[in-house]
C-alpha positions in Angstrom: -20.0 23.5 16.9 -18.5 20.2 15.5 -15.4 20.2 13.3 -16.0 19.2 9.6 -16.1 15.6 8.9 -12.7 14.2 7.7 -12.5 12.6 4.3 -13.2 8.9 4.7 -10.8 7.9 2.0 -8.1 9.8 3.8 -8.8 8.1 7.1 -8.7 4.7 5.4 -5.4 5.5 3.7 -3.9 6.7 6.9 -5.0 3.4 8.7 -3.7 1.3 5.8 -0.3 3.2 5.9 -0.1 2.3 9.7 -0.7 -1.3 9.0 2.0 -1.3 6.4 4.5 0.4 8.8 3.7 -2.2 11.3 4.4 -5.0 9.0 7.7 -3.4 8.1 8.7 -2.9 11.8 7.8 -6.4 12.9 9.1 -8.6 10.0 11.9 -10.9 10.6 15.4 -9.4 10.1 16.5 -9.9 6.5 18.6 -8.1 3.8 16.0 -9.2 1.2 13.8 -6.5 -0.3 10.4 -6.2 1.3 7.3 -4.2 0.6 4.1 -5.0 2.4 0.9 -5.3 0.3 -2.0 -3.8 2.1 -5.6 -3.9 1.2 -8.8 -2.9 2.9 -11.7 -5.4 3.0 -13.4 -3.1 0.4 -10.4 -3.3 -2.0 -8.6 -0.1 -1.3 -4.8 0.0 -1.3 -2.4 2.2 0.5 -0.4 4.5 -1.6 2.8 2.6 -1.6 1.0 -0.7 -2.6 -0.6 1.2 -5.5 2.9 2.2 -6.7 4.3 -1.3 -6.4 1.4 -2.7 -8.5 2.1 0.0 -11.1 5.8 -1.0 -11.3 4.7 -4.7 -11.6 2.4 -3.8 -14.4 5.0 -1.9 -16.3 7.5 -4.9 -15.9 4.8 -7.4 -17.1 3.9 -5.2 -20.2 7.7 -4.9 -21.2 8.1 -8.7 -20.9 5.3 -9.3 -23.4 6.5 -6.7 -25.9 9.5 -8.8 -27.0 
């Protein structure tokens, strides 16, 4: 009997997270803040990229509400 099929979105997110981790580990040494922005070809983002875009959106909205 075969195990149940894993959720495809979960597998994609796991892969995108591994790509982001690889980018962090292999970037040049620097004290500057760094957050990798990782997308799939289909437009999916890893969880931390989604959070970064949400924070950028909040910052942008505040700047236009002067």
